[in-house]
VEXFI-960822 format. One record per residue (C-alpha): y, z, x; residue in three letters. Coordinates in nm, 2 decimals. Each point is the difference from the previous one (the first is absolute). Layout:
# residues N
+--------+--------+--------+------+
:     c2 :     c3 :     c1 : code :
+--------+--------+--------+------+
:      Y :      Z :      X :  Ala :
...
+--------+--------+--------+------+
//
This chain:
# residues 281
+--------+--------+--------+------+
:     c2 :     c3 :     c1 : code :
+--------+--------+--------+------+
:  12.23 :  11.45 :  18.34 :  Unk :
:  -0.06 :  -0.02 :  -0.37 :  Unk :
:   0.27 :   0.15 :  -0.22 :  Unk :
:  -0.13 :   0.14 :  -0.33 :  Unk :
:   0.22 :   0.12 :  -0.29 :  Unk :
:  -0.25 :   0.05 :  -0.28 :  Unk :
:  -0.23 :   0.31 :  -0.02 :  Unk :
:  -0.29 :  -0.20 :  -0.15 :  Unk :
:   0.02 :  -0.25 :   0.29 :  Unk :
:   0.01 :   0.28 :   0.26 :  Unk :
:  -0.30 :   0.16 :  -0.16 :  Unk :
:  -0.20 :  -0.32 :   0.01 :  Unk :
:   0.09 :  -0.05 :   0.36 :  Unk :
:  -0.12 :   0.35 :   0.08 :  Unk :
:  -0.32 :  -0.05 :  -0.19 :  Unk :
:  -0.07 :  -0.32 :   0.19 :  Unk :
:   0.07 :   0.17 :   0.34 :  Unk :
:  -0.24 :   0.28 :  -0.09 :  Unk :
:  -0.27 :  -0.24 :  -0.11 :  Unk :
:   0.03 :  -0.17 :   0.34 :  Unk :
:  -0.06 :   0.34 :   0.16 :  Unk :
:   0.36 :   0.02 :   0.13 :  Unk :
:   0.15 :   0.34 :   0.07 :  Unk :
:   0.35 :   0.02 :  -0.16 :  Unk :
:   0.28 :   0.18 :   0.16 :  Unk :
:   0.31 :   0.08 :  -0.20 :  Unk :
:   0.36 :   0.10 :   0.09 :  Unk :
:   0.23 :   0.07 :  -0.30 :  Unk :
:   0.37 :  -0.02 :   0.06 :  Unk :
:   0.33 :  -0.03 :  -0.17 :  Unk :
:   0.11 :  -0.28 :   0.23 :  Unk :
:   0.30 :  -0.03 :   0.23 :  Unk :
:  -0.26 :   0.03 :   0.28 :  Unk :
:   0.05 :   0.14 :   0.34 :  Unk :
:  -0.23 :   0.06 :   0.30 :  Unk :
:  -0.13 :   0.32 :  -0.16 :  Unk :
:  -0.15 :  -0.21 :  -0.28 :  Unk :
:  -0.13 :  -0.26 :   0.24 :  Unk :
:  -0.18 :   0.28 :   0.20 :  Unk :
:  -0.18 :   0.09 :  -0.32 :  Unk :
:  -0.10 :  -0.37 :  -0.04 :  Unk :
:  -0.13 :   0.00 :   0.35 :  Unk :
:  -0.22 :   0.30 :  -0.07 :  Unk :
:  -0.13 :  -0.15 :  -0.32 :  Unk :
:  -0.09 :  -0.32 :   0.19 :  Unk :
:  -0.19 :   0.20 :   0.26 :  Unk :
:  -0.21 :   0.17 :  -0.27 :  Unk :
:  -0.06 :  -0.28 :  -0.25 :  Unk :
:  -0.08 :  -0.37 :  -0.04 :  Unk :
:   0.28 :  -0.10 :  -0.24 :  Unk :
:   0.34 :   0.17 :  -0.04 :  Unk :
:   0.20 :   0.02 :  -0.32 :  Unk :
:   0.36 :   0.12 :   0.01 :  Unk :
:   0.19 :   0.07 :  -0.32 :  Unk :
:   0.37 :   0.00 :  -0.05 :  Unk :
:   0.12 :   0.18 :  -0.31 :  Unk :
:   0.31 :   0.21 :  -0.04 :  Unk :
:  -0.15 :   0.24 :  -0.25 :  Unk :
:   0.25 :   0.12 :  -0.27 :  Unk :
:  -0.20 :   0.30 :  -0.11 :  Unk :
:   0.04 :   0.18 :   0.33 :  Unk :
:   0.38 :  -0.01 :  -0.01 :  Unk :
:   0.19 :   0.27 :  -0.18 :  Unk :
:   0.33 :  -0.02 :  -0.18 :  Unk :
:   0.28 :  -0.07 :   0.24 :  Unk :
:  -0.23 :  -0.11 :   0.28 :  Unk :
:   0.02 :  -0.34 :   0.17 :  Unk :
:  -0.24 :  -0.22 :  -0.19 :  Unk :
:   0.25 :  -0.28 :  -0.07 :  Unk :
:   0.14 :  -0.01 :   0.35 :  Unk :
:  -0.33 :   0.06 :   0.18 :  Unk :
:   0.00 :  -0.26 :   0.28 :  Unk :
:  -0.20 :  -0.31 :  -0.07 :  Unk :
:  -0.08 :  -0.30 :   0.22 :  Unk :
:  -0.29 :  -0.19 :  -0.13 :  Unk :
:   0.03 :  -0.31 :   0.22 :  Unk :
:   0.04 :   0.22 :   0.31 :  Unk :
:  -0.30 :   0.21 :  -0.10 :  Unk :
:  -0.21 :  -0.31 :  -0.05 :  Unk :
:   0.08 :  -0.13 :   0.35 :  Unk :
:  -0.08 :   0.34 :   0.16 :  Unk :
:  -0.33 :   0.03 :  -0.18 :  Unk :
:  -0.11 :  -0.36 :   0.07 :  Unk :
:   0.07 :   0.06 :   0.37 :  Unk :
:  -0.21 :   0.32 :  -0.02 :  Unk :
:  -0.29 :  -0.19 :  -0.13 :  Unk :
:  -0.01 :   0.13 :  -0.36 :  Unk :
:  -0.23 :  -0.21 :  -0.22 :  Unk :
:   0.13 :   0.10 :  -0.34 :  Unk :
:   0.34 :   0.13 :  -0.12 :  Unk :
:   0.01 :   0.14 :  -0.35 :  Unk :
:   0.35 :   0.00 :  -0.16 :  Unk :
:  -0.01 :   0.10 :  -0.37 :  Unk :
:   0.31 :   0.07 :  -0.21 :  Unk :
:   0.05 :   0.31 :  -0.21 :  Unk :
:  -0.11 :  -0.18 :  -0.32 :  Unk :
:  -0.33 :  -0.09 :   0.17 :  Unk :
:  -0.06 :   0.36 :   0.12 :  Unk :
:   0.12 :   0.19 :  -0.31 :  Unk :
:  -0.05 :  -0.14 :  -0.35 :  Unk :
:   0.24 :   0.12 :  -0.28 :  Unk :
:  -0.30 :   0.19 :  -0.14 :  Unk :
:  -0.07 :   0.19 :   0.32 :  Unk :
:  -0.07 :   0.37 :  -0.08 :  Unk :
:  -0.22 :   0.11 :   0.30 :  Unk :
:   0.12 :   0.17 :   0.31 :  Unk :
:  -0.17 :   0.18 :   0.29 :  Unk :
:   0.12 :   0.34 :   0.12 :  Unk :
:  -0.12 :   0.18 :   0.31 :  Unk :
:   0.10 :   0.36 :  -0.07 :  Unk :
:   0.00 :   0.25 :   0.29 :  Unk :
:   0.06 :  -0.22 :   0.31 :  Unk :
:   0.29 :  -0.17 :  -0.17 :  Unk :
:   0.19 :   0.33 :  -0.06 :  Unk :
:   0.28 :   0.10 :   0.23 :  Unk :
:   0.16 :  -0.20 :   0.28 :  Unk :
:   0.09 :  -0.34 :  -0.14 :  Unk :
:  -0.16 :   0.09 :  -0.33 :  Unk :
:   0.28 :   0.25 :  -0.06 :  Unk :
:   0.28 :  -0.24 :   0.08 :  Unk :
:  -0.15 :  -0.31 :  -0.17 :  Unk :
:  -0.15 :   0.11 :  -0.33 :  Unk :
:  -0.26 :  -0.25 :  -0.13 :  Unk :
:   0.00 :  -0.19 :   0.33 :  Unk :
:  -0.36 :   0.08 :   0.10 :  Unk :
:  -0.13 :  -0.07 :  -0.36 :  Unk :
:   0.15 :  -0.35 :   0.04 :  Unk :
:  -0.15 :  -0.04 :   0.35 :  Unk :
:  -0.35 :   0.11 :  -0.11 :  Unk :
:   0.01 :  -0.21 :  -0.31 :  Unk :
:   0.10 :  -0.32 :   0.17 :  Unk :
:  -0.24 :   0.05 :   0.29 :  Unk :
:  -0.29 :   0.06 :  -0.24 :  Unk :
:   0.09 :  -0.32 :  -0.18 :  Unk :
:   0.02 :  -0.19 :   0.33 :  Unk :
:  -0.34 :   0.14 :   0.11 :  Unk :
:  -0.15 :  -0.14 :  -0.32 :  Unk :
:   0.17 :  -0.34 :   0.05 :  Unk :
:  -0.06 :  -0.05 :   0.37 :  Unk :
:  -0.34 :   0.18 :   0.01 :  Unk :
:   0.02 :   0.09 :   0.37 :  Unk :
:  -0.25 :   0.17 :   0.22 :  Unk :
:   0.27 :   0.17 :   0.21 :  Unk :
:   0.37 :   0.06 :  -0.06 :  Unk :
:   0.26 :   0.09 :   0.27 :  Unk :
:   0.29 :   0.23 :  -0.06 :  Unk :
:   0.26 :   0.11 :   0.25 :  Unk :
:   0.03 :   0.36 :   0.12 :  Unk :
:   0.38 :  -0.03 :  -0.03 :  Unk :
:  -0.03 :   0.07 :  -0.37 :  Unk :
:  -0.23 :   0.29 :   0.07 :  Unk :
:  -0.01 :   0.16 :  -0.34 :  Unk :
:  -0.06 :  -0.33 :  -0.16 :  Unk :
:  -0.29 :  -0.06 :   0.23 :  Unk :
:  -0.16 :   0.32 :  -0.11 :  Unk :
:   0.07 :  -0.07 :  -0.37 :  Unk :
:  -0.19 :  -0.33 :   0.03 :  Unk :
:  -0.29 :   0.16 :   0.20 :  Unk :
:  -0.03 :   0.27 :  -0.27 :  Unk :
:   0.01 :  -0.26 :  -0.28 :  Unk :
:  -0.25 :  -0.23 :   0.16 :  Unk :
:  -0.25 :   0.29 :   0.04 :  Unk :
:   0.06 :   0.16 :  -0.34 :  Unk :
:  -0.03 :  -0.33 :  -0.19 :  Unk :
:  -0.30 :  -0.12 :   0.20 :  Unk :
:   0.16 :  -0.31 :   0.14 :  Unk :
:  -0.25 :  -0.15 :   0.24 :  Unk :
:   0.28 :  -0.07 :   0.24 :  Unk :
:   0.06 :   0.15 :   0.35 :  Unk :
:   0.36 :   0.11 :   0.04 :  Unk :
:   0.11 :  -0.06 :   0.36 :  Unk :
:   0.32 :   0.17 :   0.15 :  Unk :
:   0.23 :  -0.22 :   0.20 :  Unk :
:   0.20 :   0.15 :   0.29 :  Unk :
:   0.38 :   0.06 :  -0.06 :  Unk :
:   0.19 :  -0.27 :   0.18 :  Unk :
:   0.35 :   0.06 :   0.14 :  Unk :
:   0.30 :  -0.21 :   0.09 :  Unk :
:   0.12 :   0.00 :   0.36 :  Unk :
:   0.25 :   0.28 :  -0.08 :  Unk :
:  -0.27 :   0.21 :  -0.15 :  Unk :
:   0.07 :  -0.04 :  -0.37 :  Unk :
:  -0.31 :  -0.03 :  -0.21 :  Unk :
:  -0.03 :  -0.36 :  -0.12 :  Unk :
:   0.09 :  -0.03 :  -0.36 :  Unk :
:   0.14 :  -0.27 :  -0.23 :  Unk :
:   0.28 :   0.24 :  -0.10 :  Unk :
:   0.13 :   0.00 :   0.36 :  Unk :
:   0.18 :  -0.31 :  -0.11 :  Unk :
:   0.24 :   0.21 :  -0.20 :  Unk :
:   0.12 :   0.20 :   0.30 :  Unk :
:   0.34 :  -0.07 :   0.14 :  Unk :
:   0.02 :  -0.03 :   0.38 :  Unk :
:   0.15 :   0.35 :   0.02 :  Unk :
:  -0.26 :   0.15 :  -0.23 :  Unk :
:  -0.27 :  -0.18 :   0.19 :  Unk :
:   0.10 :   0.20 :   0.31 :  Unk :
:   0.00 :   0.32 :  -0.20 :  Unk :
:  -0.35 :  -0.07 :  -0.14 :  Unk :
:  -0.15 :   0.02 :   0.35 :  Unk :
:   0.03 :   0.38 :  -0.02 :  Unk :
:  -0.31 :   0.01 :  -0.23 :  Unk :
:  -0.24 :  -0.13 :   0.26 :  Unk :
:   0.17 :   0.19 :   0.29 :  Unk :
:  -0.03 :   0.32 :  -0.20 :  Unk :
:  -0.36 :  -0.06 :  -0.09 :  Unk :
:  -0.09 :  -0.06 :   0.36 :  Unk :
:   0.17 :   0.32 :   0.10 :  Unk :
:  -0.20 :   0.19 :  -0.27 :  Unk :
:  -0.32 :  -0.15 :   0.13 :  Unk :
:   0.09 :   0.10 :   0.35 :  Unk :
:   0.06 :   0.36 :  -0.12 :  Unk :
:  -0.34 :   0.00 :  -0.16 :  Unk :
:  -0.17 :  -0.14 :   0.31 :  Unk :
:   0.17 :   0.27 :   0.21 :  Unk :
:  -0.18 :   0.27 :  -0.20 :  Unk :
:   0.21 :   0.07 :  -0.32 :  Unk :
:  -0.23 :   0.00 :  -0.30 :  Unk :
:   0.21 :   0.17 :  -0.26 :  Unk :
:   0.12 :  -0.26 :  -0.25 :  Unk :
:   0.32 :   0.19 :  -0.08 :  Unk :
:   0.12 :   0.00 :   0.36 :  Unk :
:  -0.08 :  -0.37 :   0.04 :  Unk :
:   0.17 :  -0.09 :  -0.33 :  Unk :
:   0.32 :   0.20 :   0.08 :  Unk :
:   0.03 :  -0.18 :   0.34 :  Unk :
:  -0.05 :  -0.33 :  -0.16 :  Unk :
:   0.26 :   0.07 :  -0.27 :  Unk :
:   0.26 :   0.12 :   0.25 :  Unk :
:  -0.05 :  -0.32 :   0.20 :  Unk :
:   0.04 :  -0.23 :  -0.30 :  Unk :
:   0.30 :   0.19 :  -0.14 :  Unk :
:   0.18 :  -0.04 :   0.33 :  Unk :
:   0.08 :  -0.36 :  -0.11 :  Unk :
:   0.28 :  -0.03 :  -0.25 :  Unk :
:  -0.08 :  -0.23 :  -0.29 :  Unk :
:  -0.37 :   0.08 :   0.00 :  Unk :
:  -0.11 :   0.22 :  -0.30 :  Unk :
:  -0.35 :   0.15 :  -0.01 :  Unk :
:  -0.20 :  -0.02 :  -0.32 :  Unk :
:  -0.31 :   0.17 :   0.15 :  Unk :
:  -0.15 :   0.09 :   0.33 :  Unk :
:  -0.36 :   0.14 :  -0.03 :  Unk :
:  -0.33 :   0.03 :   0.19 :  Unk :
:  -0.30 :  -0.07 :  -0.21 :  Unk :
:  -0.38 :  -0.01 :   0.07 :  Unk :
:  -0.07 :  -0.36 :   0.10 :  Unk :
:  -0.30 :  -0.07 :  -0.23 :  Unk :
:   0.11 :   0.18 :  -0.32 :  Unk :
:   0.38 :   0.06 :   0.03 :  Unk :
:  -0.06 :   0.37 :  -0.06 :  Unk :
:   0.27 :   0.23 :   0.14 :  Unk :
:  -0.09 :   0.18 :   0.32 :  Unk :
:   0.18 :   0.29 :   0.18 :  Unk :
:  -0.19 :  -0.03 :   0.32 :  Unk :
:  -0.11 :  -0.34 :   0.14 :  Unk :
:  -0.36 :   0.04 :   0.09 :  Unk :
:  -0.13 :  -0.35 :  -0.09 :  Unk :
:   0.16 :  -0.35 :  -0.02 :  Unk :
:   0.33 :   0.01 :  -0.20 :  Unk :
:   0.28 :  -0.23 :  -0.08 :  Unk :
:   0.37 :   0.08 :   0.03 :  Unk :
:   0.18 :  -0.19 :  -0.27 :  Unk :
:   0.37 :  -0.05 :  -0.05 :  Unk :
:   0.22 :  -0.18 :  -0.26 :  Unk :
:   0.37 :  -0.03 :   0.04 :  Unk :
:   0.30 :  -0.19 :  -0.13 :  Unk :
:   0.18 :  -0.19 :   0.27 :  Unk :
:   0.32 :  -0.10 :  -0.16 :  Unk :
:  -0.12 :  -0.14 :  -0.34 :  Unk :
:  -0.35 :  -0.10 :   0.14 :  Unk :
:  -0.31 :   0.22 :  -0.06 :  Unk :
:  -0.23 :  -0.01 :   0.30 :  Unk :
:  -0.34 :   0.17 :   0.06 :  Unk :
:  -0.18 :   0.06 :   0.33 :  Unk :
:  -0.29 :   0.21 :   0.14 :  Unk :
:  -0.19 :   0.09 :   0.30 :  Unk :
:  -0.36 :   0.13 :   0.02 :  Unk :
:  -0.08 :   0.30 :   0.22 :  Unk :
:  -0.32 :   0.17 :   0.11 :  Unk :
:  -0.22 :  -0.31 :   0.01 :  Unk :
+--------+--------+--------+------+
//
């Protein structure tokens, strides 16, 4: 596995791969990798000839008071996991390499970034869209894989790629869970053992909500109220939002008549967790 730290070098490698007729698969990450990330790598390997993974903790998607400085990092451990997974190229730029002091350009996806995490993390999706657009221009992939765990982020990237005519196919990767049902996330490392047990209520409640839908309940209000009641039964878990949105657009729906996503964000102790489950597909 070749480790690349300079944008110009990464662009030259991508140009060479394209000249050789290689199909480039790309998985952007912020590091501290877990099996969820590796599942995205496996999907990229299935659909491409050469896989590039990036590790970059992007400062522009963290708001004031968020966890940029303490965000977990483990470069050597990440390298070992990616090498084992058969990744050919690992791109690890630093912030100065990605953002020059003269940087004035940002990318903003308007409608799909509103609400949900957009309300609780102002500017977050502008930072995400900007850094991903930059990474697309550096890595020049044919496909890029993004996990469904960050569902709103996935749709922001899909919308951006279409609107800005990136010739890149955005591939969704299935949400991967721990044995106890918690959605795999680098932020799980912040959970105390006690809060870890409390956090399992999110997946349990989502499963109950899906079962309610599968049994015939189609009104979003009724499903959401059942889900909220289940989550609020656990002391120390504070809901930020629980909503049902249309799966392709994130538009609000009152009656579920086509594929939809139930999305939830909650504070478990001092840790913010998000989760979701797709219904009707």
